C-alpha positions in Angstrom: 265.8 223.7 -29.3 265.7 225.3 -32.3 262.5 224.6 -33.4 260.8 225.4 -29.8 262.1 228.6 -29.7 260.9 229.2 -33.2 257.6 227.9 -32.4 257.2 230.0 -29.0 257.6 233.4 -31.3 255.4 232.0 -33.7 252.8 231.6 -31.3 253.2 235.0 -29.9 253.1 236.5 -33.0 249.7 234.6 -33.4 248.5 235.9 -30.3 249.6 239.6 -30.7 247.2 239.5 -34.0 244.7 238.2 -32.3 244.7 240.6 -29.9 245.3 243.3 -32.6 241.9 241.9 -34.2 239.6 241.3 -31.9 240.6 245.1 -30.7 239.7 246.3 -34.3 236.6 244.6 -34.1 235.6 245.8 -31.3 236.2 249.2 -32.6 234.0 248.7 -35.6 231.1 247.6 -34.0 229.7 250.2 -32.3 229.9 252.7 -35.3 228.3 249.6 -37.0 225.8 249.2 -34.3 224.8 253.0 -34.4 224.6 253.2 -38.3 222.3 250.3 -38.3 219.9 252.2 -35.4 219.7 255.1 -37.6 218.9 253.5 -40.9 216.6 251.1 -39.0 214.8 254.3 -37.8 214.7 255.9 -41.1 213.4 253.1 -42.6 210.3 252.5 -39.7 209.1 256.3 -40.3 209.0 256.8 -44.1 209.6 260.4 -43.9 211.9 263.6 -41.7 209.6 265.1 -39.0 209.6 268.3 -40.6 208.5 266.4 -43.8 205.1 265.2 -41.7 204.4 268.7 -40.0 204.5 270.8 -43.3 201.8 267.8 -44.2 199.6 267.9 -41.6 199.7 271.8 -42.1 198.8 271.6 -46.0 196.2 269.6 -45.0 194.4 272.4 -42.8 191.3 274.2 -44.1 190.5 277.8 -44.3 188.5 279.1 -41.5 186.0 282.0 -41.6 184.2 283.9 -39.0 182.0 286.9 -39.2 181.2 289.4 -37.2 177.8 289.5 -36.7 177.4 285.7 -36.4 175.2 283.8 -39.3 171.4 283.6 -38.4 171.7 286.5 -36.0 168.4 288.0 -36.1 168.5 291.6 -34.3 172.2 292.2 -34.8 173.6 295.6 -33.8 173.9 298.1 -36.2 176.2 300.6 -34.0 179.8 298.8 -35.4 181.6 297.0 -38.4 180.9 293.9 -40.3 184.0 292.0 -39.7 185.4 288.5 -41.4 188.6 286.9 -39.8 190.8 284.0 -41.5 192.6 281.1 -39.9 194.7 278.7 -41.4 194.5 280.7 -44.6 194.3 284.4 -46.3 191.0 285.8 -47.9 190.9 286.5 -51.5 187.5 288.6 -51.5 184.6 289.9 -49.3 181.5 290.7 -50.7 178.7 292.6 -48.3 175.2 293.2 -49.8 171.5 294.0 -48.2 168.5 293.4 -49.3 168.0 296.7 -50.0 170.1 296.5 -52.9 173.1 298.1 -50.8 176.8 297.2 -50.6 179.3 297.9 -48.0 182.6 298.8 -49.3 185.9 297.4 -46.7 189.3 296.6 -47.3 192.0 294.1 -45.9 194.7 294.2 -43.6 198.0 293.7 -44.5 198.4 289.8 -44.0 195.0 289.4 -45.5 193.7 287.6 -42.6 191.1 290.0 -41.6 188.1 292.2 -43.7 186.9 295.5 -41.7 183.5 297.0 -43.4 184.7 300.8 -43.7 180.5 301.8 -42.6 178.3 300.4 -40.6 175.3 298.2 -41.8 172.0 299.7 -41.7 169.2 299.4 -39.3 166.3 296.9 -39.9 168.5 295.4 -42.8 169.4 291.6 -44.1 172.8 291.1 -45.0 174.7 288.5 -46.8 178.4 288.0 -46.5 180.3 286.2 -49.1 183.9 285.4 -48.6 186.4 283.4 -50.9 189.7 282.0 -49.0 192.8 281.6 -51.2 192.7 278.8 -53.1 189.7 277.5 -51.4 187.0 275.2 -53.9 184.1 277.5 -52.6 183.0 280.9 -50.6 181.4 280.8 -46.9 178.2 282.3 -47.0 177.0 284.0 -44.0 173.7 285.8 -43.5 172.5 288.0 -40.7 169.8 290.8 -39.9 170.2 293.7 -37.9 167.7 295.3 -35.6 165.8 298.5 -35.6 166.5 301.3 -33.1 163.8 301.9 -30.3 163.7 305.7 -31.0 164.1 308.0 -34.5 164.1 311.0 -35.6 163.9 312.7 -38.6 164.6 316.4 -40.3 161.8 318.2 -41.6 163.3 320.7 -44.3 162.1 324.3 -45.6 162.1 324.7 -49.0 160.2 322.1 -50.5 161.6 319.4 -52.5 162.1 321.0 -56.2 160.9 324.3 -55.1 162.0 327.3 -56.7 162.4 330.2 -54.1 163.7 333.9 -53.6 167.2 334.8 -53.4 166.9 335.0 -49.5 165.7 331.1 -49.3 167.9 329.5 -46.5 167.5 325.8 -46.1 166.0 325.0 -42.9 165.7 321.4 -41.1 163.7 321.3 -38.1 164.2 318.3 -36.1 161.7 316.1 -34.5 164.0 315.6 -31.4 166.3 317.5 -29.6 170.0 316.7 -30.6 172.6 316.1 -28.0 174.9 314.6 -30.7 175.1 318.2 -32.8 178.8 317.0 -34.5 177.3 313.7 -35.7 174.4 315.0 -37.0 176.1 317.7 -38.4 178.3 315.5 -40.0 175.3 313.6 -41.8 174.2 317.1 -43.5 175.2 318.8 -46.5 174.5 321.5 -48.5 175.9 322.7 -52.1 175.3 324.7 -54.6 175.8 325.2 -58.4 176.9 327.2 -59.2 179.5 326.7 -56.6 179.6 328.7 -53.2 180.0 328.3 -49.6 177.5 327.1 -47.9 177.6 326.6 -44.0 175.0 325.6 -41.5 174.3 327.3 -37.9 172.6 325.9 -34.9 169.5 327.6 -33.8 169.1 325.6 -30.3 168.9 322.0 -30.4 165.8 321.1 -33.0 166.8 323.2 -35.6 169.0 324.1 -38.5 169.8 326.7 -41.0 172.0 326.7 -44.3 172.9 329.9 -46.3 176.0 331.3 -48.1 177.6 334.9 -47.0 175.5 336.7 -49.7 172.1 335.7 -51.0 172.1 333.3 -53.5 172.6 334.0 -56.9 169.4 333.7 -59.4 169.2 330.4 -61.1 171.6 328.6 -58.3 170.9 324.5 -57.9 170.7 324.0 -53.9 171.3 319.7 -53.2 170.9 319.2 -49.7 172.1 315.6 -48.7 170.7 313.9 -45.5 172.5 310.9 -44.4 171.0 310.7 -41.1 170.0 306.8 -41.4 171.3 305.4 -38.1 173.2 308.2 -36.8 172.6 308.2 -32.9 171.2 312.5 -32.5 170.6 311.8 -28.5 171.2 308.7 -26.1 169.2 305.5 -27.8 167.7 308.0 -30.8 168.8 307.5 -34.0 167.8 309.2 -37.5 166.0 307.5 -40.4 166.3 309.7 -43.7 169.0 308.8 -46.6 168.0 310.8 -49.2 169.3 313.8 -51.6 167.0 316.8 -52.4 167.2 319.7 -54.5 165.8 323.2 -54.6 166.1 326.0 -57.3 166.6 329.9 -56.9 164.7 332.1 -59.5 165.0 336.0 -60.1 165.9 337.9 -57.1 163.7 340.7 -55.8 164.2 342.5 -52.6 161.6 344.8 -51.0 162.9 347.6 -48.7 159.5 349.1 -46.0 160.3 352.4 -45.0 158.3 353.0 -42.2 159.5 356.5 -41.8 158.5 357.2 -45.7 155.7 354.7 -45.2 156.8 353.3 -48.2 157.8 349.9 -49.7 160.5 350.1 -52.6 160.2 346.9 -55.2 163.5 345.9 -56.8 163.7 343.0 -59.5 167.3 341.6 -60.3 168.7 345.3 -59.1 166.3 347.4 -60.9 163.3 349.3 -59.2 159.8 347.6 -59.9 157.3 349.3 -57.8 156.9 351.9 -55.2 154.0 351.1 -52.9 152.4 353.1 -49.9 152.3 351.5 -46.9 151.3 351.3 -42.9 153.3 350.1 -39.9 153.1 348.8 -36.6 151.8 351.6 -34.3 154.1 353.1 -31.4 152.6 350.8 -29.4 152.9 347.7 -31.5 156.3 348.6 -33.6 157.1 346.6 -36.5 160.5 344.4 -36.6 163.6 345.9 -38.6 166.0 344.3 -39.9 166.2 341.8 -42.9 163.1 339.5 -43.0 162.1 336.2 -45.5 158.8 335.7 -46.7 158.1 331.8 -45.2 154.8 331.4 -46.0 151.9 332.8 -48.7 148.3 332.8 -48.4 145.6 334.2 -50.8 143.3 334.7 -47.8 143.6 334.1 -44.1 142.4 334.3 -40.3 144.7 336.4 -37.9 143.4 336.9 -34.4 145.0 338.4 -32.0 144.8 336.0 -29.4 147.8 333.8 -31.1 150.2 336.7 -30.9 149.6 337.3 -26.7 147.2 340.6 -27.8 143.8 339.1 -26.0 140.3 340.1 -28.2 141.9 343.3 -30.1 141.1 342.1 -33.6 139.9 339.2 -35.1 139.9 339.2 -38.9 138.6 336.0 -40.7 139.7 337.1 -44.5 143.1 339.0 -44.2 143.8 338.8 -48.3 147.4 338.6 -49.5 149.2 337.6 -46.3 152.8 336.8 -46.5 154.6 335.5 -43.6 157.7 337.2 -41.9 158.5 335.9 -39.0 157.5 332.9 -36.8 155.9 335.4 -34.3 153.4 336.7 -36.2 154.7 339.4 -38.6 153.2 339.7 -41.6 152.9 341.9 -45.4 149.7 341.5 -46.1 146.9 343.5 -47.4 144.5 345.6 -46.0 140.6 346.3 -47.0 139.4 347.6 -43.5 141.4 350.8 -43.2 140.9 354.0 -44.7 143.2 355.0 -48.0 144.1 357.5 -46.3 146.3 355.4 -43.8 148.6 354.2 -46.8 151.7 356.1 -46.6 150.8 358.2 -43.8 150.5 356.9 -40.6 151.3 353.4 -39.3 148.7 351.9 -37.6 149.0 348.4 -37.5 149.8 345.8 -34.8 153.2 345.3 -36.4 152.3 343.8 -39.6 152.8 345.9 -42.8 150.1 347.0 -44.4 148.8 347.4 -48.2 145.8 348.9 -49.7 143.9 345.8 -51.0 139.8 344.9 -51.3 137.8 342.3 -49.5 137.9 339.1 -51.6 141.4 339.0 -52.7 140.5 339.3 -56.3 140.9 343.2 -57.5 144.1 343.3 -59.3 144.1 346.6 -59.3 144.7 347.2 -55.7 148.7 347.6 -54.3 148.0 344.2 -52.2 147.3 341.7 -54.9 150.1 343.0 -57.2 152.8 342.8 -54.5 151.2 339.3 -53.7 151.4 338.3 -57.1 155.1 339.6 -58.0 155.9 337.5 -54.7 157.4 334.4 -53.9 158.9 332.3 -50.8 162.7 332.9 -50.1 161.9 336.8 -50.9 163.4 339.5 -49.0 161.6 342.1 -47.0 164.1 345.0 -45.5 162.4 347.0 -42.9 164.1 349.9 -41.7 163.1 353.0 -39.4 160.3 351.2 -37.3 161.4 351.8 -33.7 162.0 348.7 -33.0 164.6 346.4 -32.9 166.6 344.1 -35.0 164.4 340.8 -35.2 165.8 338.1 -33.6 167.5 335.7 -36.5 166.0 332.9 -35.4 162.3 334.0 -35.3 161.0 333.1 -38.9 164.2 332.5 -41.8 165.6 336.1 -41.2 169.9 334.2 -40.4 170.7 337.2 -42.8 170.3 339.4 -39.5 174.1 337.6 -38.7 177.1 338.9 -39.4 179.0 335.8 -42.1 181.3 335.3 -38.9 178.6 334.9 -35.9 176.7 333.0 -38.5 179.9 330.5 -38.9 180.7 330.5 -35.1 177.1 328.5 -34.7 178.8 325.7 -36.0 179.1 322.2 -33.7 183.0 321.3 -35.2 
């Protein structure tokens, strides 16, 4: 009985330990399986998913794009050049034209886009060299801009490297009417040495003149900078000039014609130089009054009344020592056909200022010859007491008849 009792209890203990062991084994097995799956996956992939993505990104090469595109033959010249890069950044960009010019530009903050600071010139071949950061070589692109269908230029006075009197404005006449005055105005500057404020004034849509507030100082150097190339002055009409021109101012000579006294007093650098008897326009053909500037000079020239709207009143083929004061036909010139008694006593001309002269323009003893020899383009001639109103500032180079405030008001900006 005792043995049997012990045996049954032992059996019960073994059964309990067996169940516990099985439960323990069952409790461990899932963890072992999960651990085995995780380890097995890592072994088959070799690297983590994040590391794989980084490796793929690192393998990408920078791709450069240029506008205008490579090979474009008639590219627009009305917008900037742009260079962009994907999958990288730009180390440098250089744009060079076959005319030797370069286009400056700048990168954005992320260094993924470069934009030229100005537009490319028309009719020019460009090479774009873009170097991405870390790339073995640069990307080279070429394009050629088209040419404008219609163009204009500014014809300037005085002539380049010439020397003029102190009244000479810088006058520019455009070969096509300017509609966008502001754009053209920004493309033209006039500077002086010694420095003085120089302002431009529009006379209609084909002319712009420049002058300081008072006459130029003798010895001044003037520089005209034309940057009209590819400036759109009117719809589809573009400028072609990009140049600098210099002029010089000589001595000061200002002549004052008093047609009540019928004299002309010439002052050189502020000192009286000479006084000449003259004749001016008669009561039916009065001479313009005001400040006028000599714009052209002829040792001899033909004068016909029909060219100034006076029919066939006169036709003189060899007027000596003629110097133009207005576009409409006012001159100060020599006169050999009138009696010497006229000069200083009567106003008998058709509107010009006449000085006694000799036929052939070679007699150095007469007033016409002397005044002509002492003068130059740009000299000032002031007419007073003529019985006529002040000359229109646009009639010749006569903008000095406008006040400084009125002159400055003729700006497009």
